[in-house]
C-alpha positions in Angstrom: 60.0 147.6 24.5 60.0 146.3 28.4 59.9 149.3 30.6 60.3 148.3 34.3 60.2 151.6 36.6 59.6 152.7 40.2 59.3 156.3 41.1 57.5 159.7 43.2 55.7 161.9 42.5 55.0 164.3 45.9 54.5 161.6 48.8 53.8 159.0 45.7 56.0 156.0 45.1 54.7 154.7 41.2 55.5 151.3 39.9 54.8 150.6 36.1 54.8 148.2 33.4 55.5 149.3 29.2 53.9 152.5 29.7 51.4 152.3 32.1 50.1 148.9 32.0 50.1 148.2 35.2 49.9 150.9 37.1 50.2 150.8 40.4 50.5 154.2 42.4 50.9 153.7 46.7 50.5 156.9 49.3 52.9 157.3 51.5 53.0 159.5 54.6 55.4 162.9 53.9 58.2 162.0 57.4 58.0 158.0 55.3 60.2 159.1 52.2 61.2 162.0 53.8 64.8 163.9 52.3 67.9 162.1 54.6 65.6 159.3 55.9 66.8 155.9 54.4 64.1 153.5 53.1 63.5 150.4 51.6 61.5 151.1 48.2 61.4 147.7 46.6 58.1 146.4 43.4 57.5 143.4 41.6 56.4 143.1 38.3 54.0 140.1 37.3 50.6 139.3 37.0 49.9 141.7 40.2 52.3 144.4 40.5 53.2 145.5 43.8 55.3 148.5 45.8 56.8 147.6 49.1 58.3 150.3 51.1 60.3 149.0 54.3 59.1 145.6 53.0 55.3 145.9 54.3 53.2 145.7 51.1 51.2 148.8 50.1 49.9 148.4 46.8 49.3 146.1 44.4 46.8 145.5 41.2 46.5 143.4 39.1 48.2 143.6 35.6 45.5 143.9 32.8 46.7 143.6 29.0 50.4 142.4 29.5 51.5 141.3 25.7 50.8 145.1 24.3 53.4 146.5 23.2 53.5 150.4 23.4 57.1 151.4 22.5 59.4 152.0 19.5 60.8 148.5 20.3 64.0 149.4 21.5 66.4 147.4 24.4 64.1 147.5 27.1 65.1 149.3 29.8 64.6 150.5 33.8 63.8 154.1 35.6 64.0 153.8 39.2 63.4 156.9 41.9 63.1 159.0 38.2 60.3 161.9 37.5 60.0 163.6 34.4 61.9 166.2 35.4 65.3 164.4 37.1 65.8 163.0 39.5 63.8 162.7 42.7 65.3 163.5 46.0 67.1 160.5 47.7 69.9 159.2 47.0 70.5 155.3 46.2 72.1 153.4 47.6 71.9 149.5 46.1 69.8 148.1 43.8 68.6 144.7 42.8 67.0 142.7 40.0 65.7 139.3 40.0 64.7 137.0 37.0 61.7 136.6 38.8 59.0 138.2 41.5 59.8 137.4 44.7 57.7 136.5 48.1 56.2 139.0 49.8 58.5 137.2 53.3 61.3 137.5 50.3 60.9 141.0 50.4 60.7 141.0 53.8 63.8 139.3 54.9 66.0 141.9 52.2 65.0 144.5 54.3 65.0 143.3 57.7 69.2 142.1 56.8 69.7 146.1 55.2 68.0 147.7 57.8 
């Protein structure tokens, strides 16, 4: 199955497609994602997976072996801002999912409209 993950661990954000394929790790300053502070996170999944923080690209990784399936055949799933120990120390206000990869300009426009 396809699995899309966007989460955090400590002061690092990560995203991945299907259990480690195209994993992107990005360290950020703790104050940028501190409890009680509003921030905008976006991830895109394609031939290159990208993570954005507050409208700016912070890390990108080329995806290799995207056609490899490591799942159980179950339906696709999406994990947003969760950790293996449960939910993160953040509240999610809005979740937008698109059927295509957004451009950096589109992500910046969405961020600017929401900040």
